PDB file of N, CA, C and O in Angstrom:
ATOM      1  N   MET A   1      20.032 -57.671 110.274  1.00  0.00           N
ATOM      2  CA  MET A   1      19.907 -56.220 110.290  1.00  0.00           C
ATOM      3  C   MET A   1      19.667 -55.743 108.860  1.00  0.00           C
ATOM      4  O   MET A   1      20.328 -56.199 107.926  1.00  0.00           O
ATOM      5  N   THR A   2      18.740 -54.846 108.699  1.00  0.00           N
ATOM      6  CA  THR A   2      18.408 -54.368 107.356  1.00  0.00           C
ATOM      7  C   THR A   2      19.451 -53.353 106.900  1.00  0.00           C
ATOM      8  O   THR A   2      20.161 -52.777 107.724  1.00  0.00           O
ATOM      9  N   PRO A   3      19.544 -53.135 105.599  1.00  0.00           N
ATOM     10  CA  PRO A   3      20.492 -52.124 105.095  1.00  0.00           C
ATOM     11  C   PRO A   3      20.221 -50.724 105.671  1.00  0.00           C
ATOM     12  O   PRO A   3      21.153 -49.955 105.906  1.00  0.00           O
ATOM     13  N   ALA A   4      18.957 -50.404 105.892  1.00  0.00           N
ATOM     14  CA  ALA A   4      18.646 -49.080 106.458  1.00  0.00           C
ATOM     15  C   ALA A   4      19.170 -48.965 107.885  1.00  0.00           C
ATOM     16  O   ALA A   4      19.693 -47.921 108.276  1.00  0.00           O
ATOM     17  N   GLU A   5      19.029 -50.043 108.665  1.00  0.00           N
ATOM     18  CA  GLU A   5      19.546 -50.018 110.038  1.00  0.00           C
ATOM     19  C   GLU A   5      21.068 -49.919 110.045  1.00  0.00           C
ATOM     20  O   GLU A   5      21.648 -49.207 110.864  1.00  0.00           O
ATOM     21  N   GLU A   6      21.711 -50.643 109.121  1.00  0.00           N
ATOM     22  CA  GLU A   6      23.166 -50.571 109.044  1.00  0.00           C
ATOM     23  C   GLU A   6      23.624 -49.162 108.676  1.00  0.00           C
ATOM     24  O   GLU A   6      24.602 -48.659 109.229  1.00  0.00           O
ATOM     25  N   ALA A   7      22.921 -48.531 107.746  1.00  0.00           N
ATOM     26  CA  ALA A   7      23.274 -47.169 107.345  1.00  0.00           C
ATOM     27  C   ALA A   7      23.085 -46.202 108.511  1.00  0.00           C
ATOM     28  O   ALA A   7      23.911 -45.314 108.718  1.00  0.00           O
ATOM     29  N   ALA A   8      22.013 -46.365 109.266  1.00  0.00           N
ATOM     30  CA  ALA A   8      21.775 -45.492 110.412  1.00  0.00           C
ATOM     31  C   ALA A   8      22.858 -45.686 111.466  1.00  0.00           C
ATOM     32  O   ALA A   8      23.327 -44.720 112.068  1.00  0.00           O
ATOM     33  N   MET A   9      23.252 -46.935 111.686  1.00  0.00           N
ATOM     34  CA  MET A   9      24.299 -47.200 112.671  1.00  0.00           C
ATOM     35  C   MET A   9      25.622 -46.579 112.230  1.00  0.00           C
ATOM     36  O   MET A   9      26.357 -46.031 113.050  1.00  0.00           O
ATOM     37  N   LEU A  10      25.922 -46.665 110.943  1.00  0.00           N
ATOM     38  CA  LEU A  10      27.148 -46.079 110.419  1.00  0.00           C
ATOM     39  C   LEU A  10      27.130 -44.563 110.580  1.00  0.00           C
ATOM     40  O   LEU A  10      28.140 -43.960 110.944  1.00  0.00           O
ATOM     41  N   ARG A  11      25.966 -43.945 110.305  1.00  0.00           N
ATOM     42  CA  ARG A  11      25.863 -42.486 110.483  1.00  0.00           C
ATOM     43  C   ARG A  11      26.087 -42.088 111.932  1.00  0.00           C
ATOM     44  O   ARG A  11      26.785 -41.112 112.207  1.00  0.00           O
ATOM     45  N   ARG A  12      25.498 -42.839 112.865  1.00  0.00           N
ATOM     46  CA  ARG A  12      25.690 -42.528 114.295  1.00  0.00           C
ATOM     47  C   ARG A  12      27.151 -42.679 114.695  1.00  0.00           C
ATOM     48  O   ARG A  12      27.683 -41.858 115.442  1.00  0.00           O
ATOM     49  N   ARG A  13      27.804 -43.735 114.193  1.00  0.00           N
ATOM     50  CA  ARG A  13      29.214 -43.944 114.535  1.00  0.00           C
ATOM     51  C   ARG A  13      30.074 -42.812 113.993  1.00  0.00           C
ATOM     52  O   ARG A  13      30.977 -42.331 114.678  1.00  0.00           O
ATOM     53  N   ARG A  14      29.793 -42.380 112.748  1.00  0.00           N
ATOM     54  CA  ARG A  14      30.554 -41.268 112.172  1.00  0.00           C
ATOM     55  C   ARG A  14      30.341 -39.990 112.966  1.00  0.00           C
ATOM     56  O   ARG A  14      31.292 -39.250 113.219  1.00  0.00           O
ATOM     57  N   ALA A  15      29.094 -39.723 113.364  1.00  0.00           N
ATOM     58  CA  ALA A  15      28.812 -38.516 114.143  1.00  0.00           C
ATOM     59  C   ALA A  15      29.552 -38.563 115.478  1.00  0.00           C
ATOM     60  O   ALA A  15      30.096 -37.553 115.925  1.00  0.00           O
ATOM     61  N   ARG A  16      29.574 -39.729 116.110  1.00  0.00           N
ATOM     62  CA  ARG A  16      30.288 -39.863 117.389  1.00  0.00           C
ATOM     63  C   ARG A  16      31.790 -39.679 117.173  1.00  0.00           C
ATOM     64  O   ARG A  16      32.453 -39.046 117.994  1.00  0.00           O
ATOM     65  N   ASN A  17      32.332 -40.220 116.091  1.00  0.00           N
ATOM     66  CA  ASN A  17      33.759 -40.044 115.807  1.00  0.00           C
ATOM     67  C   ASN A  17      34.104 -38.576 115.609  1.00  0.00           C
ATOM     68  O   ASN A  17      35.128 -38.109 116.108  1.00  0.00           O
ATOM     69  N   TRP A  18      33.262 -37.841 114.887  1.00  0.00           N
ATOM     70  CA  TRP A  18      33.500 -36.403 114.695  1.00  0.00           C
ATOM     71  C   TRP A  18      33.441 -35.663 116.019  1.00  0.00           C
ATOM     72  O   TRP A  18      34.230 -34.746 116.245  1.00  0.00           O
ATOM     73  N   ALA A  19      32.517 -36.043 116.901  1.00  0.00           N
ATOM     74  CA  ALA A  19      32.407 -35.395 118.206  1.00  0.00           C
ATOM     75  C   ALA A  19      33.652 -35.652 119.045  1.00  0.00           C
ATOM     76  O   ALA A  19      34.153 -34.743 119.706  1.00  0.00           O
ATOM     77  N   VAL A  20      34.153 -36.884 119.024  1.00  0.00           N
ATOM     78  CA  VAL A  20      35.372 -37.210 119.776  1.00  0.00           C
ATOM     79  C   VAL A  20      36.554 -36.430 119.213  1.00  0.00           C
ATOM     80  O   VAL A  20      37.366 -35.899 119.970  1.00  0.00           O
ATOM     81  N   MET A  21      36.653 -36.361 117.906  1.00  0.00           N
ATOM     82  CA  MET A  21      37.747 -35.615 117.292  1.00  0.00           C
ATOM     83  C   MET A  21      37.679 -34.134 117.663  1.00  0.00           C
ATOM     84  O   MET A  21      38.707 -33.525 117.959  1.00  0.00           O
ATOM     85  N   ALA A  22      36.485 -33.553 117.650  1.00  0.00           N
ATOM     86  CA  ALA A  22      36.333 -32.148 118.009  1.00  0.00           C
ATOM     87  C   ALA A  22      36.714 -31.908 119.465  1.00  0.00           C
ATOM     88  O   ALA A  22      37.349 -30.902 119.780  1.00  0.00           O
ATOM     89  N   ALA A  23      36.335 -32.821 120.356  1.00  0.00           N
ATOM     90  CA  ALA A  23      36.686 -32.680 121.769  1.00  0.00           C
ATOM     91  C   ALA A  23      38.200 -32.762 121.957  1.00  0.00           C
ATOM     92  O   ALA A  23      38.774 -31.974 122.708  1.00  0.00           O
ATOM     93  N   LEU A  24      38.846 -33.703 121.285  1.00  0.00           N
ATOM     94  CA  LEU A  24      40.299 -33.827 121.398  1.00  0.00           C
ATOM     95  C   LEU A  24      40.997 -32.600 120.838  1.00  0.00           C
ATOM     96  O   LEU A  24      41.966 -32.114 121.422  1.00  0.00           O
ATOM     97  N   LEU A  25      40.519 -32.104 119.725  1.00  0.00           N
ATOM     98  CA  LEU A  25      41.105 -30.906 119.132  1.00  0.00           C
ATOM     99  C   LEU A  25      40.941 -29.708 120.064  1.00  0.00           C
ATOM    100  O   LEU A  25      41.851 -28.889 120.199  1.00  0.00           O
ATOM    101  N   GLY A  26      39.775 -29.610 120.706  1.00  0.00           N
ATOM    102  CA  GLY A  26      39.558 -28.529 121.667  1.00  0.00           C
ATOM    103  C   GLY A  26      40.521 -28.608 122.831  1.00  0.00           C
ATOM    104  O   GLY A  26      41.037 -27.584 123.279  1.00  0.00           O
ATOM    105  N   LEU A  27      40.773 -29.817 123.333  1.00  0.00           N
ATOM    106  CA  LEU A  27      41.735 -29.982 124.431  1.00  0.00           C
ATOM    107  C   LEU A  27      43.145 -29.603 123.989  1.00  0.00           C
ATOM    108  O   LEU A  27      43.884 -28.966 124.739  1.00  0.00           O
ATOM    109  N   VAL A  28      43.511 -29.990 122.793  1.00  0.00           N
ATOM    110  CA  VAL A  28      44.844 -29.642 122.287  1.00  0.00           C
ATOM    111  C   VAL A  28      45.001 -28.131 122.219  1.00  0.00           C
ATOM    112  O   VAL A  28      46.028 -27.596 122.636  1.00  0.00           O
ATOM    113  N   VAL A  29      44.000 -27.442 121.699  1.00  0.00           N
ATOM    114  CA  VAL A  29      44.054 -25.983 121.605  1.00  0.00           C
ATOM    115  C   VAL A  29      44.116 -25.372 123.004  1.00  0.00           C
ATOM    116  O   VAL A  29      44.885 -24.440 123.238  1.00  0.00           O
ATOM    117  N   LEU A  30      43.321 -25.886 123.925  1.00  0.00           N
ATOM    118  CA  LEU A  30      43.329 -25.377 125.294  1.00  0.00           C
ATOM    119  C   LEU A  30      44.711 -25.537 125.931  1.00  0.00           C
ATOM    120  O   LEU A  30      45.232 -24.591 126.521  1.00  0.00           O
ATOM    121  N   PHE A  31      45.306 -26.724 125.816  1.00  0.00           N
ATOM    122  CA  PHE A  31      46.639 -26.941 126.383  1.00  0.00           C
ATOM    123  C   PHE A  31      47.670 -26.034 125.727  1.00  0.00           C
ATOM    124  O   PHE A  31      48.564 -25.523 126.401  1.00  0.00           O
ATOM    125  N   TYR A  32      47.555 -25.833 124.429  1.00  0.00           N
ATOM    126  CA  TYR A  32      48.484 -24.963 123.713  1.00  0.00           C
ATOM    127  C   TYR A  32      48.377 -23.533 124.242  1.00  0.00           C
ATOM    128  O   TYR A  32      49.391 -22.888 124.506  1.00  0.00           O
ATOM    129  N   LEU A  33      47.151 -23.042 124.394  1.00  0.00           N
ATOM    130  CA  LEU A  33      46.962 -21.679 124.884  1.00  0.00           C
ATOM    131  C   LEU A  33      47.472 -21.532 126.317  1.00  0.00           C
ATOM    132  O   LEU A  33      48.071 -20.514 126.662  1.00  0.00           O
ATOM    133  N   ILE A  34      47.237 -22.542 127.146  1.00  0.00           N
ATOM    134  CA  ILE A  34      47.739 -22.494 128.522  1.00  0.00           C
ATOM    135  C   ILE A  34      49.263 -22.471 128.526  1.00  0.00           C
ATOM    136  O   ILE A  34      49.871 -21.721 129.290  1.00  0.00           O
ATOM    137  N   ALA A  35      49.875 -23.275 127.689  1.00  0.00           N
ATOM    138  CA  ALA A  35      51.338 -23.303 127.621  1.00  0.00           C
ATOM    139  C   ALA A  35      51.881 -21.948 127.173  1.00  0.00           C
ATOM    140  O   ALA A  35      52.858 -21.467 127.747  1.00  0.00           O
ATOM    141  N   ILE A  36      51.283 -21.329 126.177  1.00  0.00           N
ATOM    142  CA  ILE A  36      51.720 -20.016 125.693  1.00  0.00           C
ATOM    143  C   ILE A  36      51.566 -18.980 126.805  1.00  0.00           C
ATOM    144  O   ILE A  36      52.456 -18.155 127.011  1.00  0.00           O
ATOM    145  N   ALA A  37      50.441 -19.018 127.522  1.00  0.00           N
ATOM    146  CA  ALA A  37      50.207 -18.060 128.599  1.00  0.00           C
ATOM    147  C   ALA A  37      51.240 -18.230 129.707  1.00  0.00           C
ATOM    148  O   ALA A  37      51.739 -17.242 130.246  1.00  0.00           O
ATOM    149  N   ARG A  38      51.563 -19.469 130.049  1.00  0.00           N
ATOM    150  CA  ARG A  38      52.545 -19.704 131.121  1.00  0.00           C
ATOM    151  C   ARG A  38      53.942 -19.251 130.697  1.00  0.00           C
ATOM    152  O   ARG A  38      54.695 -18.708 131.505  1.00  0.00           O
ATOM    153  N   MET A  39      54.281 -19.471 129.444  1.00  0.00           N
ATOM    154  CA  MET A  39      55.597 -19.038 128.970  1.00  0.00           C
ATOM    155  C   MET A  39      55.693 -17.519 128.946  1.00  0.00           C
ATOM    156  O   MET A  39      56.746 -16.965 129.264  1.00  0.00           O
ATOM    157  N   SER A  40      54.629 -16.843 128.578  1.00  0.00           N
ATOM    158  CA  SER A  40      54.679 -15.382 128.515  1.00  0.00           C
ATOM    159  C   SER A  40      54.745 -14.769 129.912  1.00  0.00           C
ATOM    160  O   SER A  40      55.281 -13.672 130.070  1.00  0.00           O
ATOM    161  N   GLN A  41      54.211 -15.450 130.929  1.00  0.00           N
ATOM    162  CA  GLN A  41      54.276 -14.942 132.301  1.00  0.00           C
ATOM    163  C   GLN A  41      55.691 -15.062 132.866  1.00  0.00           C
ATOM    164  O   GLN A  41      56.158 -14.160 133.561  1.00  0.00           O
ATOM    165  N   THR A  42      56.369 -16.159 132.575  1.00  0.00           N
ATOM    166  CA  THR A  42      57.689 -16.386 133.161  1.00  0.00           C
ATOM    167  C   THR A  42      58.764 -15.587 132.438  1.00  0.00           C
ATOM    168  O   THR A  42      59.849 -15.388 132.984  1.00  0.00           O
ATOM    169  N   GLY A  43      58.490 -15.130 131.230  1.00  0.00           N
ATOM    170  CA  GLY A  43      59.493 -14.401 130.471  1.00  0.00           C
ATOM    171  C   GLY A  43      59.621 -13.018 130.972  1.00  0.00           C
ATOM    172  O   GLY A  43      60.425 -12.245 130.451  1.00  0.00           O
TER     173      GLY A  43
END
């Protein structure tokens, strides 16, 4: 594999890692907001 191909593969892997992190962070925020909404309803 050439250095250019390795660099391209590394860039794709980093982009995919950032996408996974953003999706997980979005789920965490969503669950947090749902939990806050449920607590405010029962109070």
